[in-house]
N, C-alpha and C positions, 0 to 999 in steps of 0.2 A: 381667779380661776382656782378650782378647788385643787388641793394636793392629793396625787394618786399614791396609794399605799403599794408599794412593790413587793412582790414575792420573788426571792432571788432565784434565777435561772441555775439549774443544776449544771454542773461541769465536771469533767474528769481530767486528771493530771497524771501523766505517764512518763517514766524515765526513758531516755534514749542515750545512745553513746555520746552525743554532742550536747546533751541537756535535758530539757523537757519539752513536752508538747501538751498543751491544754486544749481541750474540746468542749464545745458546747453548741447550742443552737439559738440563733437570734435572727430577726429580720427575714424570716422564712428561709434562712440559709444556713448550712453548716459553717461553723466558725472555729478557728484554730489560731493558738498563739504559740509560735516556736520560740523557745527561751534558750539561749546559749549560756546557761548557767548550771552549775552543780549543786547549789543549795536549795534544798527542797522548801524551805520556809520563804525564801525570796521568790522562787518560781511560783508558789501558792499566792503570795501577795500580788504578784504581777498578773496573774490570771484573774484574781478577785477584782483588781482595779479594771481590767479589761472588761469583764462581765458587767460590773456596775455601770460603767459608763456607757456601753452599747445598749443596755437595757434601758437606761434613762433616756437616751435619744429616741429609741424605738417608742417607749411609752409616751413620749411628747409629740412625736410626728408621724406616727403610723396613722394612715386613714381608715384603719380597720378597728380602732380603739375609740369607743365613745367617752365624750367628756374631757378628752384631752385637748392640748393647745391647737392642734389642727382642726378638730372637731368644731371647736367654738368659732374659729375663723370661717369653716364651710357652712356653718348653720346661722351665720349672722344676719342673713336676709338683707343685705345691702347696708347694714348699720357699721358704723366706724368701731373698730375693736382695738385695744391698746395691745401692742406686742413688746417683747423683751428685746435685748441687744442680740441674742442668739438667732431669734426669728428674723430680726432685720438683716443680719449678715446673710442668713440663707436666702432672704428674698433678694437681696442686692446681688448675690452670685447668680441666682436664677435669672434675674434680669440681664445680667451680662451674657448668659447662655442664650438666652431669647434674642439679644441683639446681635451676637455674633453668628448666630445660625440663621439669621434673618427670619425669625418666627418659627422655626421648625422645632427647636426645643423649648417647649412651652409647658410649665407646671400647672397651668390653669386648664390642661386638658384632662383633669379628673373625671368630668362627667363622660367623656368618650372612653377613658380607660374602664369605668364602671360598666359601660355598655357592652363591651367586648368580654366574653368569657373563654379562657383558654384552657378548657378542660374537656375530657372525653365527651363526645356526642353533643357538645354545645352547638347551637345553631348560630348562623349568621345574624347580627342585628339587622332588623329591617332598614331599608334605605331611608324611609321616612323619618325614623327614630334617629339615624346618625345625622340627617340634615338638621333636625330639631335640636339635637344636643351639640352639634358643631356652633350653633349660634351662641352658645354659652361659653364658648372658649375664646381667649384673647387676652394675654398677659397686659397689652397696652392699656387696657381698661382698668388695671388694678392702681389704685392711689396709695402710696405707702411712703413712710418716712422712718426715722428711727424710733418713732414713739406709737404710731398709728398705722393701720391699714383697713381700706374699705374696698370692696369689689361689688359688682352688680349681684343681685339676688339670684340664686341658682348656679352661679359660678362655683367651681370647687377646686381647690388645690390639691396636687398629689405631689409630695416630694420624694416619691419612689425613685426618681432619676438621679437624685443627688444625696439622699440621707444616708445610704450604705456607705458610700465613698467618703462622705463627711464623718461618719462614725469611725471609719478605719483611720482617718487622719487625727481625729480627736484622741483616740486610744494611742495611736502611735506617739503623739505629742506628749501626752500625759506620762507615758512610760519613759520616754526619753528624758523627760525632766526629772522624774523620780529616781531613774537608774541609768544614768548617762554612760556608765561603763558596761552595760549589758546589752549585747545585740539581741533583737527580737525581730520576728516576722509576724506582722498581723494580717491574717487571712480571713476575710468576711465573704464566704461565697465566691471566691476568686478574685475579689478586689483586695489588693495587697499593699502594704507599705513597710519598709525596712529603715526605721529612722536613724538607727546607729550603724555606721559603717562596719562590715564584718570582714576579717582578714581572709577567712575561708568562705567564698561566696555562697549564698543560699542557691539551692537548686529548685527552680519553679517549673513545673509541667503546664503546658497549654493543652487544654482538652481537645481531642479530636472530634469534630461535630458528627462524623460518621460512626464514631466508636465511643460513646459516652463512657465517662470515668477511665478513659485511656489517654495518655498523653501523645499529642502528634509531635511536639518538641518540647525541649527542656532549655529554659533561660537561666543563666547564671547572674545573680544579683548581689552586689555588695551593699547597696544603699539606693533609696528612691522608692518609686510605686509604680504599679501598674493596674489596670482595670480592664475588665472585659465586658463587652456588650454583644448579645446576639439572641437568636430565637431557637436555640438547640433544645431548651426544655420548656418553652412556653410558646405553643403554636397549636393551631387546629388545622386539620385537613378535611375539606368538604368537597366532594365530587372530584377528587384527584388534585385540587389546587391547596397549596399551603398558604396559611395566613400567620405570620409572625406577630409578636406582641408589640412591636415598635410601630406606634400609631402615627401618621402623618396629620398633624392638626388642620392642615389645609383641605384635605379631602375627608378625614374622618375614618380612614381605612388603613390597614397596615401598609407600611412602605413597600413599593414595588422594587424588584430587583435588589433587595437589601442583601448583603453578605450574610452567612450563615453564624459567623462571629468575628469580632474585632477585638484585639488586644493592643493597648497603647501603653507605653512606658513613659513616665513623666516624673518631675520632682515630687509631686504630691498626688494623692489618689483622686482628689475632687478634679484636678486638672486632666489626669488621665481618664476618669470616667466621662467627663464633658466631652473630650475629643472623641472617645470611642462611641458614645451615643450619638454625637453629632455626625460621625462618619456613617453609621448605620442609617441615619435619615437622609443621607445623600444617595442611598440606593446605589445605582449603577456607577456613580461617580465617587464611590467612597476612597478608592485608592488614590484618586486625584486630590481629593481633599486632604487626606493624610499626609501625601507628599508635600503639599504646599504648607503644612504645619511644621515641618522639619523635625519630626519625631520619629523615634523607633516604633515599629508596630508589626503586628502579625495578623493576617486576614485569612479567612477561610470562606470559600464560596461553594 
């Protein structure tokens, strides 16, 4: 596969009483790194490492970038494709999500996601198109191992449900390895990891779905991760009915009776994200599902 040349994402680094905050944009989300450190050169290096890694992951797995790793998998037309270890690990995790959710969490729902447009004045997809596209979905039909992957022609993968959380964990791990004595908070669009325990907890706001950009509650976090799934920013309303962006692959339509948002706390961000998305897919049973998982969570309806 061709090597993509990357143009570095611009970022800003600002001083705070407790250290530095670095800000940039990636994966269609505002991103920030909170760094409990007084040395400007170290803070700048930490931020540069974070930007480099998240940009690498986005360039490799975004479904909106032509000729990248995911593009080649999605355009293989049924032919076997070689994959690297990172892709195999993501596929293996996605398979666990598929199995644990009994088919609800399915990264092969890419064609369905492309059919739905969550933007102003977007129309509902035609029911016939949903039925036709739904026939292309089904993780169980993907054949893969640590070296190769093949799937039916027309099927398309979408790592959108796992890539951002994976990027958060990757960045958190790299920063903890390089600077084990410096507490950081990695925040990519509300998906958060704190790899080094902080004596004075970070204060993390949970957005109020009724008042965007305002916190409904504040959580104190010393170490760990959290992820949020919801439809507060990606939805359409047609004839008074709201359609969120979490699609049920069994029906081809957005999940019925889903919460407005779910935030889950877990040891790492991919686990938190998996459980948050799975609970959204449970619709009216989201609270029951989360209680069964024995995790801390916050839910808004």
